[in-house]
Each structure stands twice: as C-alpha cells, then as structure tokens.
PDB file of N, CA, C and O in Angstrom, chain B, residues numbered from 101:
ATOM      1  N   MET B 101       0.903  -1.233   0.026  1.00  0.00           N
ATOM      2  CA  MET B 101       0.085   0.028   0.090  1.00  0.00           C
ATOM      3  C   MET B 101       0.792   1.276   0.092  1.00  0.00           C
ATOM      4  O   MET B 101       0.302   2.296  -0.393  1.00  0.00           O
ATOM      5  N   ALA B 102       1.956   1.228   0.635  1.00  0.00           N
ATOM      6  CA  ALA B 102       2.988   2.491   0.685  1.00  0.00           C
ATOM      7  C   ALA B 102       3.411   2.724  -0.806  1.00  0.00           C
ATOM      8  O   ALA B 102       3.520   3.884  -1.205  1.00  0.00           O
ATOM      9  N   ASP B 103       3.656   1.661  -1.651  1.00  0.00           N
ATOM     10  CA  ASP B 103       4.006   2.049  -2.894  1.00  0.00           C
ATOM     11  C   ASP B 103       2.919   2.566  -3.816  1.00  0.00           C
ATOM     12  O   ASP B 103       3.248   3.242  -4.791  1.00  0.00           O
ATOM     13  N   ILE B 104       1.595   2.283  -3.563  1.00  0.00           N
ATOM     14  CA  ILE B 104       0.582   2.888  -4.137  1.00  0.00           C
ATOM     15  C   ILE B 104       0.444   4.458  -3.760  1.00  0.00           C
ATOM     16  O   ILE B 104       0.286   5.342  -4.603  1.00  0.00           O
ATOM     17  N   ALA B 105       0.529   4.670  -2.346  1.00  0.00           N
ATOM     18  CA  ALA B 105       0.447   6.014  -2.049  1.00  0.00           C
ATOM     19  C   ALA B 105       1.658   6.835  -2.437  1.00  0.00           C
ATOM     20  O   ALA B 105       1.546   8.048  -2.615  1.00  0.00           O
ATOM     21  N   GLY B 106       2.855   6.180  -2.578  1.00  0.00           N
ATOM     22  CA  GLY B 106       3.991   6.986  -3.089  1.00  0.00           C
ATOM     23  C   GLY B 106       3.972   7.115  -4.679  1.00  0.00           C
ATOM     24  O   GLY B 106       4.396   8.138  -5.217  1.00  0.00           O
ATOM     25  N   ASN B 107       3.524   6.168  -5.327  1.00  0.00           N
ATOM     26  CA  ASN B 107       3.152   6.395  -6.911  1.00  0.00           C
ATOM     27  C   ASN B 107       2.173   7.553  -7.040  1.00  0.00           C
ATOM     28  O   ASN B 107       2.446   8.480  -7.802  1.00  0.00           O
ATOM     29  N   ASN B 108       1.028   7.546  -6.323  1.00  0.00           N
ATOM     30  CA  ASN B 108      -0.033   8.426  -6.384  1.00  0.00           C
ATOM     31  C   ASN B 108       0.643   9.932  -6.107  1.00  0.00           C
ATOM     32  O   ASN B 108       0.329  10.875  -6.833  1.00  0.00           O
ATOM     33  N   ALA B 109       1.481  10.074  -5.137  1.00  0.00           N
ATOM     34  CA  ALA B 109       2.058  11.416  -4.716  1.00  0.00           C
ATOM     35  C   ALA B 109       2.997  11.588  -5.916  1.00  0.00           C
ATOM     36  O   ALA B 109       2.938  12.705  -6.429  1.00  0.00           O
ATOM     37  N   ASP B 110       3.757  10.815  -6.412  1.00  0.00           N
ATOM     38  CA  ASP B 110       4.644  11.197  -7.591  1.00  0.00           C
ATOM     39  C   ASP B 110       3.902  11.677  -8.823  1.00  0.00           C
ATOM     40  O   ASP B 110       4.368  12.626  -9.453  1.00  0.00           O
ATOM     41  N   ILE B 111       2.830  11.115  -9.195  1.00  0.00           N
ATOM     42  CA  ILE B 111       2.110  11.555 -10.356  1.00  0.00           C
ATOM     43  C   ILE B 111       1.186  12.651 -10.024  1.00  0.00           C
ATOM     44  O   ILE B 111       0.541  13.159 -10.942  1.00  0.00           O
ATOM     45  N   GLN B 112       1.029  13.130  -8.656  1.00  0.00           N
ATOM     46  CA  GLN B 112       0.173  14.155  -8.353  1.00  0.00           C
ATOM     47  C   GLN B 112      -1.264  14.022  -8.695  1.00  0.00           C
ATOM     48  O   GLN B 112      -1.912  14.982  -9.112  1.00  0.00           O
ATOM     49  N   ILE B 113      -1.750  12.886  -8.530  1.00  0.00           N
ATOM     50  CA  ILE B 113      -3.046  12.476  -8.883  1.00  0.00           C
ATOM     51  C   ILE B 113      -4.152  13.424  -8.113  1.00  0.00           C
ATOM     52  O   ILE B 113      -5.080  13.991  -8.691  1.00  0.00           O
ATOM     53  N   GLN B 114      -3.882  13.491  -6.710  1.00  0.00           N
ATOM     54  CA  GLN B 114      -4.929  14.467  -6.087  1.00  0.00           C
ATOM     55  C   GLN B 114      -4.886  15.972  -6.439  1.00  0.00           C
ATOM     56  O   GLN B 114      -5.790  16.720  -6.064  1.00  0.00           O
ATOM     57  N   ASP B 115      -3.855  16.404  -7.145  1.00  0.00           N
ATOM     58  CA  ASP B 115      -3.844  17.753  -7.693  1.00  0.00           C
ATOM     59  C   ASP B 115      -4.555  17.907  -9.017  1.00  0.00           C
ATOM     60  O   ASP B 115      -5.296  18.842  -9.319  1.00  0.00           O
ATOM     61  N   TYR B 116      -4.233  16.862  -9.771  1.00  0.00           N
ATOM     62  CA  TYR B 116      -4.859  16.884 -11.185  1.00  0.00           C
ATOM     63  C   TYR B 116      -6.223  16.105 -11.364  1.00  0.00           C
ATOM     64  O   TYR B 116      -7.102  16.500 -12.129  1.00  0.00           O
ATOM     65  N   ALA B 117      -6.325  14.935 -10.573  1.00  0.00           N
ATOM     66  CA  ALA B 117      -7.543  14.207 -10.637  1.00  0.00           C
ATOM     67  C   ALA B 117      -8.118  13.953  -9.286  1.00  0.00           C
ATOM     68  O   ALA B 117      -8.118  12.799  -8.858  1.00  0.00           O
ATOM     69  N   PRO B 118      -8.618  14.954  -8.560  1.00  0.00           N
ATOM     70  CA  PRO B 118      -8.899  14.582  -7.110  1.00  0.00           C
ATOM     71  C   PRO B 118      -9.976  13.574  -6.909  1.00  0.00           C
ATOM     72  O   PRO B 118     -11.009  13.687  -7.570  1.00  0.00           O
ATOM     73  N   GLY B 119      -9.825  12.536  -6.005  1.00  0.00           N
ATOM     74  CA  GLY B 119     -11.009  11.666  -5.834  1.00  0.00           C
ATOM     75  C   GLY B 119     -10.587  10.356  -6.548  1.00  0.00           C
ATOM     76  O   GLY B 119     -11.324   9.379  -6.420  1.00  0.00           O
ATOM     77  N   PHE B 120      -9.436  10.260  -7.304  1.00  0.00           N
ATOM     78  CA  PHE B 120      -9.034   9.042  -7.832  1.00  0.00           C
ATOM     79  C   PHE B 120      -7.909   8.468  -7.086  1.00  0.00           C
ATOM     80  O   PHE B 120      -7.215   9.223  -6.404  1.00  0.00           O
ATOM     81  N   VAL B 121      -7.631   7.100  -7.148  1.00  0.00           N
ATOM     82  CA  VAL B 121      -6.498   6.619  -6.633  1.00  0.00           C
ATOM     83  C   VAL B 121      -5.965   5.554  -7.704  1.00  0.00           C
ATOM     84  O   VAL B 121      -6.616   4.554  -8.006  1.00  0.00           O
ATOM     85  N   ALA B 122      -4.776   5.854  -8.221  1.00  0.00           N
ATOM     86  CA  ALA B 122      -4.223   4.947  -9.291  1.00  0.00           C
ATOM     87  C   ALA B 122      -3.755   3.738  -8.572  1.00  0.00           C
ATOM     88  O   ALA B 122      -3.424   3.807  -7.388  1.00  0.00           O
ATOM     89  N   PHE B 123      -3.716   2.652  -9.234  1.00  0.00           N
ATOM     90  CA  PHE B 123      -3.329   1.356  -8.747  1.00  0.00           C
ATOM     91  C   PHE B 123      -2.531   0.520  -9.660  1.00  0.00           C
ATOM     92  O   PHE B 123      -1.990  -0.512  -9.262  1.00  0.00           O
ATOM     93  N   ALA B 124      -2.431   0.994 -11.035  1.00  0.00           N
ATOM     94  CA  ALA B 124      -1.667   0.256 -12.003  1.00  0.00           C
ATOM     95  C   ALA B 124      -1.479   1.229 -13.217  1.00  0.00           C
ATOM     96  O   ALA B 124      -2.282   2.090 -13.579  1.00  0.00           O
ATOM     97  N   GLY B 125      -0.251   0.925 -13.783  1.00  0.00           N
ATOM     98  CA  GLY B 125      -0.130   1.720 -15.098  1.00  0.00           C
ATOM     99  C   GLY B 125       0.023   0.774 -16.276  1.00  0.00           C
ATOM    100  O   GLY B 125       0.403  -0.389 -16.138  1.00  0.00           O
ATOM    101  N   ASP B 126      -0.280   1.308 -17.400  1.00  0.00           N
ATOM    102  CA  ASP B 126      -0.280   0.325 -18.687  1.00  0.00           C
ATOM    103  C   ASP B 126       0.951   0.453 -19.350  1.00  0.00           C
ATOM    104  O   ASP B 126       1.155  -0.236 -20.349  1.00  0.00           O
ATOM    105  N   GLY B 127       1.981   1.401 -18.851  1.00  0.00           N
ATOM    106  CA  GLY B 127       3.252   1.492 -19.680  1.00  0.00           C
ATOM    107  C   GLY B 127       3.166   2.386 -20.917  1.00  0.00           C
ATOM    108  O   GLY B 127       4.154   2.602 -21.619  1.00  0.00           O
ATOM    109  N   GLY B 128       2.068   2.855 -21.143  1.00  0.00           N
ATOM    110  CA  GLY B 128       1.912   3.651 -22.360  1.00  0.00           C
ATOM    111  C   GLY B 128       1.162   5.032 -22.104  1.00  0.00           C
ATOM    112  O   GLY B 128       0.538   5.631 -22.980  1.00  0.00           O
ATOM    113  N   GLY B 129       1.321   5.499 -20.658  1.00  0.00           N
ATOM    114  CA  GLY B 129       0.904   6.776 -20.478  1.00  0.00           C
ATOM    115  C   GLY B 129      -0.402   7.002 -19.814  1.00  0.00           C
ATOM    116  O   GLY B 129      -0.900   8.126 -19.758  1.00  0.00           O
ATOM    117  N   GLU B 130      -0.968   5.942 -19.307  1.00  0.00           N
ATOM    118  CA  GLU B 130      -2.166   6.033 -18.812  1.00  0.00           C
ATOM    119  C   GLU B 130      -2.205   4.935 -17.278  1.00  0.00           C
ATOM    120  O   GLU B 130      -1.496   3.941 -17.121  1.00  0.00           O
ATOM    121  N   VAL B 131      -2.886   5.291 -16.624  1.00  0.00           N
ATOM    122  CA  VAL B 131      -3.063   4.389 -15.319  1.00  0.00           C
ATOM    123  C   VAL B 131      -4.550   4.067 -15.067  1.00  0.00           C
ATOM    124  O   VAL B 131      -5.491   4.826 -15.298  1.00  0.00           O
ATOM    125  N   LEU B 132      -4.613   2.823 -14.558  1.00  0.00           N
ATOM    126  CA  LEU B 132      -6.029   2.383 -14.011  1.00  0.00           C
ATOM    127  C   LEU B 132      -6.039   3.084 -12.532  1.00  0.00           C
ATOM    128  O   LEU B 132      -5.041   3.145 -11.812  1.00  0.00           O
ATOM    129  N   ALA B 133      -7.263   3.577 -12.213  1.00  0.00           N
ATOM    130  CA  ALA B 133      -7.619   4.221 -11.062  1.00  0.00           C
ATOM    131  C   ALA B 133      -9.062   3.894 -10.547  1.00  0.00           C
ATOM    132  O   ALA B 133     -10.007   3.600 -11.280  1.00  0.00           O
ATOM    133  N   PHE B 134      -9.096   3.988  -9.186  1.00  0.00           N
ATOM    134  CA  PHE B 134     -10.552   3.773  -8.619  1.00  0.00           C
ATOM    135  C   PHE B 134     -11.007   5.217  -8.405  1.00  0.00           C
ATOM    136  O   PHE B 134     -10.248   6.161  -8.184  1.00  0.00           O
ATOM    137  N   ASP B 135     -12.322   5.272  -8.496  1.00  0.00           N
ATOM    138  CA  ASP B 135     -12.885   6.434  -7.967  1.00  0.00           C
ATOM    139  C   ASP B 135     -13.599   6.169  -6.465  1.00  0.00           C
ATOM    140  O   ASP B 135     -13.632   5.020  -6.023  1.00  0.00           O
ATOM    141  N   ALA B 136     -14.054   7.067  -5.859  1.00  0.00           N
ATOM    142  CA  ALA B 136     -14.695   6.869  -4.493  1.00  0.00           C
ATOM    143  C   ALA B 136     -15.768   5.816  -4.452  1.00  0.00           C
ATOM    144  O   ALA B 136     -15.985   5.219  -3.397  1.00  0.00           O
ATOM    145  N   SER B 137     -16.532   5.525  -5.677  1.00  0.00           N
ATOM    146  CA  SER B 137     -17.403   4.499  -5.499  1.00  0.00           C
ATOM    147  C   SER B 137     -16.983   3.109  -5.843  1.00  0.00           C
ATOM    148  O   SER B 137     -17.774   2.171  -5.745  1.00  0.00           O
ATOM    149  N   GLY B 138     -15.539   2.935  -6.314  1.00  0.00           N
ATOM    150  CA  GLY B 138     -14.905   1.710  -6.381  1.00  0.00           C
ATOM    151  C   GLY B 138     -14.914   1.326  -7.953  1.00  0.00           C
ATOM    152  O   GLY B 138     -14.406   0.305  -8.417  1.00  0.00           O
ATOM    153  N   ALA B 139     -15.545   2.271  -8.641  1.00  0.00           N
ATOM    154  CA  ALA B 139     -15.430   1.892 -10.110  1.00  0.00           C
ATOM    155  C   ALA B 139     -13.866   2.037 -10.596  1.00  0.00           C
ATOM    156  O   ALA B 139     -13.022   2.613  -9.911  1.00  0.00           O
ATOM    157  N   VAL B 140     -13.628   1.504 -11.726  1.00  0.00           N
ATOM    158  CA  VAL B 140     -12.293   1.448 -12.305  1.00  0.00           C
ATOM    159  C   VAL B 140     -12.347   2.350 -13.576  1.00  0.00           C
ATOM    160  O   VAL B 140     -13.294   2.321 -14.362  1.00  0.00           O
ATOM    161  N   PHE B 141     -11.259   3.152 -13.714  1.00  0.00           N
ATOM    162  CA  PHE B 141     -11.214   4.131 -15.021  1.00  0.00           C
ATOM    163  C   PHE B 141      -9.831   3.921 -15.527  1.00  0.00           C
ATOM    164  O   PHE B 141      -8.993   3.297 -14.875  1.00  0.00           O
ATOM    165  N   LEU B 142      -9.587   4.470 -16.748  1.00  0.00           N
ATOM    166  CA  LEU B 142      -8.352   4.597 -17.361  1.00  0.00           C
ATOM    167  C   LEU B 142      -8.144   6.212 -17.440  1.00  0.00           C
ATOM    168  O   LEU B 142      -8.915   6.964 -18.035  1.00  0.00           O
ATOM    169  N   LEU B 143      -7.180   6.544 -16.864  1.00  0.00           N
ATOM    170  CA  LEU B 143      -6.796   7.948 -16.711  1.00  0.00           C
ATOM    171  C   LEU B 143      -5.547   8.414 -17.499  1.00  0.00           C
ATOM    172  O   LEU B 143      -4.503   7.818 -17.231  1.00  0.00           O
ATOM    173  N   PRO B 144      -5.503   9.344 -18.387  1.00  0.00           N
ATOM    174  CA  PRO B 144      -4.115   9.679 -18.927  1.00  0.00           C
ATOM    175  C   PRO B 144      -3.215  10.357 -18.027  1.00  0.00           C
ATOM    176  O   PRO B 144      -3.638  11.093 -17.135  1.00  0.00           O
ATOM    177  N   LEU B 145      -1.931  10.127 -18.236  1.00  0.00           N
ATOM    178  CA  LEU B 145      -1.057  10.725 -17.222  1.00  0.00           C
ATOM    179  C   LEU B 145      -0.758  12.202 -17.828  1.00  0.00           C
ATOM    180  O   LEU B 145      -0.425  13.105 -17.060  1.00  0.00           O
ATOM    181  N   VAL B 146      -0.873  12.403 -19.072  1.00  0.00           N
ATOM    182  CA  VAL B 146      -0.637  13.714 -19.714  1.00  0.00           C
ATOM    183  C   VAL B 146      -2.104  14.422 -19.872  1.00  0.00           C
ATOM    184  O   VAL B 146      -3.010  13.934 -20.547  1.00  0.00           O
ATOM    185  N   GLY B 147      -2.181  15.447 -19.265  1.00  0.00           N
ATOM    186  CA  GLY B 147      -3.656  15.978 -19.316  1.00  0.00           C
ATOM    187  C   GLY B 147      -4.620  15.377 -18.448  1.00  0.00           C
ATOM    188  O   GLY B 147      -5.832  15.327 -18.658  1.00  0.00           O
ATOM    189  N   MET B 148      -3.902  14.848 -17.294  1.00  0.00           N
ATOM    190  CA  MET B 148      -4.798  14.106 -16.226  1.00  0.00           C
ATOM    191  C   MET B 148      -5.767  15.106 -15.666  1.00  0.00           C
ATOM    192  O   MET B 148      -5.465  16.071 -14.963  1.00  0.00           O
ATOM    193  N   GLU B 149      -6.967  14.759 -16.063  1.00  0.00           N
ATOM    194  CA  GLU B 149      -8.090  15.664 -15.425  1.00  0.00           C
ATOM    195  C   GLU B 149      -9.439  14.450 -15.420  1.00  0.00           C
ATOM    196  O   GLU B 149      -9.617  13.530 -16.219  1.00  0.00           O
ATOM    197  N   PRO B 150     -10.132  14.778 -14.420  1.00  0.00           N
ATOM    198  CA  PRO B 150     -11.197  13.731 -14.226  1.00  0.00           C
ATOM    199  C   PRO B 150     -12.268  13.639 -15.517  1.00  0.00           C
ATOM    200  O   PRO B 150     -12.847  12.583 -15.775  1.00  0.00           O
ATOM    201  N   GLN B 151     -12.417  14.571 -16.108  1.00  0.00           N
ATOM    202  CA  GLN B 151     -13.238  14.696 -17.310  1.00  0.00           C
ATOM    203  C   GLN B 151     -12.687  13.798 -18.431  1.00  0.00           C
ATOM    204  O   GLN B 151     -13.451  13.358 -19.290  1.00  0.00           O
ATOM    205  N   TYR B 152     -11.393  13.525 -18.434  1.00  0.00           N
ATOM    206  CA  TYR B 152     -10.836  12.510 -19.530  1.00  0.00           C
ATOM    207  C   TYR B 152     -10.600  11.141 -18.989  1.00  0.00           C
ATOM    208  O   TYR B 152      -9.881  10.352 -19.601  1.00  0.00           O
ATOM    209  N   ALA B 153     -11.221  10.810 -17.784  1.00  0.00           N
ATOM    210  CA  ALA B 153     -11.210   9.503 -17.260  1.00  0.00           C
ATOM    211  C   ALA B 153     -12.282   8.661 -18.192  1.00  0.00           C
ATOM    212  O   ALA B 153     -13.318   9.185 -18.601  1.00  0.00           O
ATOM    213  N   ILE B 154     -11.953   7.441 -18.449  1.00  0.00           N
ATOM    214  CA  ILE B 154     -12.672   6.518 -19.200  1.00  0.00           C
ATOM    215  C   ILE B 154     -12.937   5.398 -18.289  1.00  0.00           C
ATOM    216  O   ILE B 154     -12.024   4.727 -17.807  1.00  0.00           O
ATOM    217  N   LYS B 155     -14.412   5.151 -18.005  1.00  0.00           N
ATOM    218  CA  LYS B 155     -14.811   4.003 -17.155  1.00  0.00           C
ATOM    219  C   LYS B 155     -14.678   2.840 -17.811  1.00  0.00           C
ATOM    220  O   LYS B 155     -15.180   2.630 -18.915  1.00  0.00           O
ATOM    221  N   VAL B 156     -13.889   1.897 -17.068  1.00  0.00           N
ATOM    222  CA  VAL B 156     -13.652   0.502 -17.867  1.00  0.00           C
ATOM    223  C   VAL B 156     -14.330  -0.623 -17.125  1.00  0.00           C
ATOM    224  O   VAL B 156     -14.495  -1.726 -17.646  1.00  0.00           O
ATOM    225  N   ALA B 157     -14.746  -0.310 -15.816  1.00  0.00           N
ATOM    226  CA  ALA B 157     -15.479  -1.504 -15.090  1.00  0.00           C
ATOM    227  C   ALA B 157     -16.204  -0.760 -13.839  1.00  0.00           C
ATOM    228  O   ALA B 157     -15.717   0.271 -13.374  1.00  0.00           O
ATOM    229  N   ASP B 158     -17.235  -1.260 -13.391  1.00  0.00           N
ATOM    230  CA  ASP B 158     -18.017  -0.848 -12.217  1.00  0.00           C
ATOM    231  C   ASP B 158     -17.270  -1.198 -10.855  1.00  0.00           C
ATOM    232  O   ASP B 158     -17.512  -0.612  -9.800  1.00  0.00           O
ATOM    233  N   SER B 159     -16.423  -2.125 -10.984  1.00  0.00           N
ATOM    234  CA  SER B 159     -15.791  -2.508  -9.753  1.00  0.00           C
ATOM    235  C   SER B 159     -14.463  -3.369 -10.199  1.00  0.00           C
ATOM    236  O   SER B 159     -14.342  -3.744 -11.365  1.00  0.00           O
ATOM    237  N   PHE B 160     -13.496  -3.651  -9.218  1.00  0.00           N
ATOM    238  CA  PHE B 160     -12.291  -4.405  -9.432  1.00  0.00           C
ATOM    239  C   PHE B 160     -12.767  -5.822  -9.958  1.00  0.00           C
ATOM    240  O   PHE B 160     -12.244  -6.378 -10.923  1.00  0.00           O
ATOM    241  N   ALA B 161     -13.897  -6.386  -9.164  1.00  0.00           N
ATOM    242  CA  ALA B 161     -14.218  -7.732  -9.553  1.00  0.00           C
ATOM    243  C   ALA B 161     -14.641  -7.927 -11.007  1.00  0.00           C
ATOM    244  O   ALA B 161     -14.442  -8.952 -11.658  1.00  0.00           O
ATOM    245  N   GLU B 162     -15.289  -6.748 -11.466  1.00  0.00           N
ATOM    246  CA  GLU B 162     -15.619  -6.831 -13.007  1.00  0.00           C
ATOM    247  C   GLU B 162     -14.536  -6.815 -13.911  1.00  0.00           C
ATOM    248  O   GLU B 162     -14.461  -7.414 -14.984  1.00  0.00           O
ATOM    249  N   LEU B 163     -13.600  -5.983 -13.316  1.00  0.00           N
ATOM    250  CA  LEU B 163     -12.372  -5.824 -14.296  1.00  0.00           C
ATOM    251  C   LEU B 163     -11.542  -7.060 -14.301  1.00  0.00           C
ATOM    252  O   LEU B 163     -10.917  -7.484 -15.273  1.00  0.00           O
ATOM    253  N   GLU B 164     -11.599  -7.586 -13.136  1.00  0.00           N
ATOM    254  CA  GLU B 164     -10.870  -9.062 -12.973  1.00  0.00           C
ATOM    255  C   GLU B 164     -11.672 -10.106 -13.818  1.00  0.00           C
ATOM    256  O   GLU B 164     -11.057 -10.972 -14.440  1.00  0.00           O
ATOM    257  N   ALA B 165     -13.015 -10.036 -13.848  1.00  0.00           N
ATOM    258  CA  ALA B 165     -13.638 -11.073 -14.645  1.00  0.00           C
ATOM    259  C   ALA B 165     -13.330 -10.774 -16.176  1.00  0.00           C
ATOM    260  O   ALA B 165     -13.218 -11.719 -16.958  1.00  0.00           O
ATOM    261  N   ARG B 166     -13.199  -9.507 -16.586  1.00  0.00           N
ATOM    262  CA  ARG B 166     -12.836  -9.313 -17.901  1.00  0.00           C
ATOM    263  C   ARG B 166     -11.616  -9.927 -18.543  1.00  0.00           C
ATOM    264  O   ARG B 166     -11.527 -10.484 -19.637  1.00  0.00           O
ATOM    265  N   PHE B 167     -10.610  -9.682 -17.540  1.00  0.00           N
ATOM    266  CA  PHE B 167      -9.427 -10.460 -17.857  1.00  0.00           C
ATOM    267  C   PHE B 167      -9.459 -11.941 -17.807  1.00  0.00           C
ATOM    268  O   PHE B 167      -8.740 -12.549 -18.600  1.00  0.00           O
ATOM    269  N   GLU B 168     -10.220 -12.611 -16.955  1.00  0.00           N
ATOM    270  CA  GLU B 168     -10.272 -13.886 -17.080  1.00  0.00           C
ATOM    271  C   GLU B 168     -11.094 -14.403 -18.426  1.00  0.00           C
ATOM    272  O   GLU B 168     -10.812 -15.454 -19.002  1.00  0.00           O
ATOM    273  N   ILE B 169     -11.981 -13.649 -18.771  1.00  0.00           N
ATOM    274  CA  ILE B 169     -12.650 -14.017 -20.192  1.00  0.00           C
ATOM    275  C   ILE B 169     -11.732 -13.897 -21.260  1.00  0.00           C
ATOM    276  O   ILE B 169     -11.758 -14.727 -22.169  1.00  0.00           O
ATOM    277  N   ALA B 170     -10.841 -12.868 -21.258  1.00  0.00           N
ATOM    278  CA  ALA B 170      -9.926 -12.683 -22.304  1.00  0.00           C
ATOM    279  C   ALA B 170      -8.783 -13.753 -22.480  1.00  0.00           C
ATOM    280  O   ALA B 170      -8.262 -14.036 -23.559  1.00  0.00           O
ATOM    281  N   ILE B 171      -8.461 -14.322 -21.215  1.00  0.00           N
ATOM    282  CA  ILE B 171      -7.531 -15.607 -21.295  1.00  0.00           C
ATOM    283  C   ILE B 171      -8.194 -16.719 -21.754  1.00  0.00           C
ATOM    284  O   ILE B 171      -7.597 -17.790 -21.869  1.00  0.00           O
TER     285      ILE B 171
END
C-alpha cells in the first residue's frame, strides 16, 4: 500500500484528478484508477483531469472477470 500512496504522490493525482487513486499503469501513459465508488477508470498521465477518465468497469471484480474472459 505504501507503494500505491507513493506512486500517487509522484504523479500528483490528487492535484490533477482529485478523488481518484491509481493502482496500476499500462506502460503507455495511462493509469488504472479507482474513484470513490470503487469503479475503475483509465486515466491519462498527460492532461490528467477527471473529465478525461474513461470508465472501464464498475468494480475491481468486474475488471478481473474481463481479464479472465480474455484469457
């Protein structure tokens, strides 16, 4: 959890996209992040603003299920 907090501080997510917590990166300039409801969003690192967040799942469990289907 300390890594997540440190990484979020490094990318200044609370300054640019308050209410989001990033938990993974895609290596291509975007992060996966939770909002307060637990929904999962894809958020760009460049131009990081809540209005550019793309909802990819209603929950982590839904995101996990999508990966299982893809495999």
